[in-house]
Structure formats: structure tokens, C-alpha cells
Backbone as CSV, one residue per row, in Angstrom:
resi,resn,N_x,N_y,N_z,CA_x,CA_y,CA_z,C_x,C_y,C_z
1,MET,-73.881,44.090,19.209,-74.871,44.802,19.967,-76.228,44.646,19.292
2,HIS,-77.220,44.484,20.147,-78.572,44.318,19.632,-79.515,45.128,20.511
3,PHE,-80.341,45.917,19.878,-81.279,46.776,20.593,-82.698,46.471,20.125
4,THR,-83.589,46.219,21.084,-85.000,46.021,20.752,-85.807,47.113,21.449
5,ASN,-87.106,47.056,21.308,-87.959,48.035,21.970,-88.035,47.825,23.478
6,LYS,-87.537,46.674,23.950,-87.589,46.379,25.380,-86.223,46.187,26.032
7,TYR,-85.223,45.697,25.279,-83.968,45.300,25.894,-82.747,45.746,25.098
8,VAL,-81.599,45.703,25.794,-80.303,45.981,25.187,-79.423,44.769,25.470
9,SER,-78.703,44.287,24.458,-77.770,43.181,24.693,-76.520,43.375,23.850
10,ALA,-75.427,42.831,24.352,-74.157,42.911,23.639,-73.371,41.643,23.928
11,GLN,-72.584,41.223,22.956,-71.761,40.037,23.154,-70.449,40.176,22.404
12,VAL,-69.449,39.474,22.902,-68.132,39.445,22.264,-67.934,38.034,21.748
13,ILE,-67.627,37.941,20.457,-67.459,36.637,19.821,-65.989,36.424,19.483
14,HIS,-65.466,35.271,19.858,-64.107,34.883,19.496,-64.172,34.348,18.072
15,THR,-63.692,35.133,17.101,-63.915,34.801,15.692,-63.246,33.510,15.215
16,PRO,-62.033,33.176,15.642,-61.461,31.923,15.115,-62.283,30.675,15.465
17,THR,-62.859,30.672,16.672,-63.627,29.494,17.074,-65.133,29.713,16.973
18,ALA,-65.552,30.928,16.658,-66.970,31.292,16.531,-67.760,30.977,17.801
19,THR,-67.154,31.241,18.953,-67.836,31.038,20.224,-68.023,32.377,20.919
20,VAL,-69.003,32.453,21.777,-69.259,33.671,22.528,-68.304,33.711,23.712
21,ALA,-67.446,34.730,23.738,-66.476,34.861,24.817,-67.130,35.452,26.061
22,SER,-68.037,36.387,25.865,-68.735,37.017,26.970,-69.959,37.751,26.442
23,SER,-70.958,37.922,27.304,-72.156,38.645,26.877,-72.825,39.286,28.088
24,ALA,-73.674,40.267,27.793,-74.468,40.930,28.827,-75.761,41.405,28.183
25,SER,-76.845,41.358,28.951,-78.130,41.758,28.412,-79.024,42.284,29.534
26,SER,-79.837,43.261,29.208,-80.802,43.748,30.194,-81.961,42.770,30.333
27,GLN,-81.925,41.691,29.586,-82.922,40.635,29.670,-82.573,39.609,30.753
28,GLU,-81.326,39.621,31.226,-80.914,38.687,32.273,-81.771,38.939,33.510
29,LYS,-82.228,37.872,34.122,-83.212,37.982,35.191,-82.743,38.876,36.342
30,ALA,-81.552,38.645,36.861,-81.070,39.412,38.009,-80.928,40.898,37.661
31,LEU,-80.373,41.173,36.506,-80.190,42.563,36.087,-81.534,43.238,35.813
32,ARG,-82.418,42.540,35.136,-83.734,43.096,34.813,-84.508,43.423,36.088
33,LEU,-84.481,42.518,37.056,-85.199,42.747,38.307,-84.612,43.924,39.084
34,SER,-83.275,44.041,39.104,-82.670,45.165,39.824,-82.969,46.491,39.130
35,MET,-83.009,46.480,37.809,-83.325,47.712,37.078,-84.793,48.093,37.265
36,GLU,-85.683,47.110,37.272,-87.099,47.400,37.477,-87.359,47.871,38.899
37,LYS,-86.631,47.303,39.860,-86.785,47.705,41.253,-86.352,49.157,41.441
38,ALA,-85.286,49.551,40.745,-84.794,50.925,40.827,-85.551,51.852,39.876
39,LYS,-86.584,51.319,39.221,-87.410,52.063,38.260,-86.583,52.635,37.109
40,GLU,-85.607,51.839,36.661,-84.796,52.207,35.507,-85.342,51.476,34.280
41,SER,-85.134,52.067,33.124,-85.567,51.440,31.892,-84.567,50.366,31.476
42,THR,-85.057,49.338,30.796,-84.178,48.279,30.308,-83.815,48.486,28.846
43,ARG,-84.135,49.663,28.289,-83.923,49.856,26.859,-83.319,51.195,26.461
44,ASP,-83.092,52.120,27.411,-82.620,53.449,27.038,-81.095,53.537,27.022
45,VAL,-80.588,54.748,26.880,-79.137,54.960,26.788,-78.449,54.584,28.099
46,ALA,-79.077,54.863,29.221,-78.497,54.494,30.514,-78.380,52.973,30.650
47,ALA,-79.367,52.252,30.137,-79.305,50.790,30.154,-78.178,50.299,29.256
48,ALA,-77.996,50.942,28.105,-76.905,50.568,27.200,-75.560,50.791,27.872
49,ALA,-75.423,51.898,28.600,-74.170,52.167,29.315,-73.926,51.121,30.400
50,LYS,-74.979,50.734,31.096,-74.856,49.720,32.152,-74.445,48.369,31.559
51,ILE,-75.020,48.016,30.426,-74.678,46.754,29.755,-73.214,46.778,29.322
52,GLY,-72.752,47.911,28.790,-71.346,48.043,28.406,-70.414,47.870,29.591
53,LYS,-70.786,48.451,30.716,-69.960,48.340,31.929,-69.891,46.890,32.409
54,ILE,-71.048,46.227,32.443,-71.091,44.831,32.891,-70.310,43.943,31.929
55,LEU,-70.462,44.175,30.632,-69.720,43.398,29.639,-68.223,43.603,29.814
56,GLY,-67.796,44.839,30.044,-66.378,45.119,30.275,-65.841,44.391,31.494
57,GLU,-66.610,44.382,32.572,-66.182,43.675,33.787,-66.074,42.175,33.535
58,ARG,-67.016,41.626,32.804,-66.985,40.187,32.500,-65.819,39.842,31.583
59,LEU,-65.500,40.723,30.645,-64.347,40.487,29.768,-63.058,40.455,30.574
60,LEU,-62.904,41.395,31.495,-61.686,41.425,32.308,-61.604,40.214,33.229
61,LEU,-62.745,39.736,33.727,-62.742,38.514,34.540,-62.322,37.293,33.729
62,ASN,-62.615,37.301,32.438,-62.245,36.193,31.553,-60.882,36.407,30.908
63,ASP,-60.106,37.365,31.410,-58.763,37.684,30.897,-58.780,38.058,29.418
64,ILE,-59.736,38.890,29.043,-59.808,39.427,27.684,-59.659,40.940,27.806
65,PRO,-58.430,41.469,27.673,-58.203,42.895,27.899,-58.498,43.791,26.696
66,ALA,-58.668,43.206,25.508,-58.887,44.022,24.312,-59.853,43.330,23.366
67,VAL,-60.664,44.138,22.676,-61.626,43.616,21.708,-61.656,44.518,20.481
68,SER,-62.152,43.980,19.390,-62.409,44.767,18.188,-63.916,44.943,18.060
69,VAL,-64.314,46.107,17.616,-65.744,46.388,17.466,-66.083,46.437,15.984
70,PHE,-67.038,45.615,15.601,-67.549,45.624,14.236,-69.030,45.943,14.302
71,LEU,-69.422,47.019,13.659,-70.823,47.422,13.664,-71.528,46.893,12.427
72,LYS,-72.795,46.585,12.580,-73.603,46.186,11.436,-73.803,47.399,10.536
73,ARG,-74.217,47.162,9.329,-74.430,48.262,8.374,-75.358,49.340,8.898
74,GLU,-76.441,48.916,9.511,-77.436,49.878,9.945,-77.080,50.585,11.252
75,GLN,-76.031,50.113,11.946,-75.641,50.729,13.205,-74.662,51.867,12.966
76,LYS,-74.970,52.981,13.544,-74.085,54.137,13.481,-73.506,54.365,14.870
77,TYR,-72.327,54.986,14.910,-71.664,55.231,16.196,-72.284,56.464,16.850
78,HIS,-73.439,56.289,17.473,-74.055,57.357,18.244,-75.074,56.756,19.197
79,VAL,-75.539,57.507,20.105,-76.540,57.195,21.114,-76.229,55.894,21.860
80,LYS,-77.006,54.829,21.671,-76.839,53.595,22.450,-75.540,52.876,22.107
81,VAL,-75.171,52.844,20.833,-73.929,52.186,20.427,-72.746,52.891,21.090
82,LYS,-72.761,54.202,21.067,-71.696,54.992,21.684,-71.657,54.750,23.190
83,ALA,-72.825,54.648,23.820,-72.889,54.408,25.265,-72.250,53.073,25.638
84,VAL,-72.527,52.031,24.864,-71.940,50.713,25.143,-70.423,50.768,24.967
85,ILE,-69.965,51.351,23.875,-68.527,51.392,23.588,-67.784,52.260,24.594
86,ASP,-68.347,53.397,24.955,-67.712,54.259,25.953,-67.631,53.572,27.313
87,SER,-68.656,52.814,27.670,-68.631,52.080,28.938,-67.590,50.973,28.926
88,LEU,-67.384,50.352,27.782,-66.308,49.362,27.666,-64.956,50.014,27.914
89,ARG,-64.763,51.193,27.313,-63.500,51.922,27.521,-63.317,52.288,28.993
90,GLU,-64.390,52.754,29.643,-64.318,53.136,31.048,-64.008,51.935,31.947
91,ALA,-64.370,50.754,31.503,-64.087,49.533,32.264,-62.670,49.014,32.005
92,SER,-61.865,49.799,31.300,-60.450,49.494,31.010,-60.275,48.403,29.969
93,VAL,-61.241,48.207,29.103,-61.102,47.276,27.983,-60.592,48.089,26.800
94,LYS,-59.503,47.636,26.208,-58.932,48.347,25.068,-59.680,47.955,23.794
95,LEU,-59.907,48.955,22.955,-60.530,48.701,21.657,-59.454,48.748,20.598
96,VAL,-59.353,47.668,19.849,-58.310,47.553,18.841,-58.903,47.752,17.466
């Protein structure tokens, strides 16, 4: 997960091959335009929850039912990080 002053993004990396299995970002053109049209922020907690939901849906489409979450040192499990992880759970992705 990566949070900037403008955007929220998250990705799942397949560690044995070091490839990106799936990703979602509020920087994606279609998502950014729909959020701006609805006058939603691309960087707040609601945006983080939306990114988690979209990432969960993409994981299930790619037949990835479970993931492990590793947080960076500076990331704590609260606010935006919690929103992304909770949205993954709500999308039926198991956290191992």
C-alpha cells in the first residue's frame, strides 16, 4: 500500500516470481474520473476503502482467494491501511 497527498494505491506481489499479481490505484484514469465526477476525494479513507474493494474484486477474478499482508515499518494498522484491509476482507479475500 502506498499513500500520497493525492492518491491511494495498493498492489499484491507474487513473492516467488516477484511479479505484480494485481493492483488498484485512485490514479487510474477511469477510477479517478468517476471519483472526481462524484466529487469524491482520491486520497481519503473512503478512497482507500474503494481501492481495497476494487483490489479484492480483481484478485478474485485472477483466482487469488487469499493473500498475506506485510506492512512497511512506518505503516500502522489504522485509518487508511485498516480501510484497505477491511475492504479486502469484505470482498471475500482471505488474509493469511
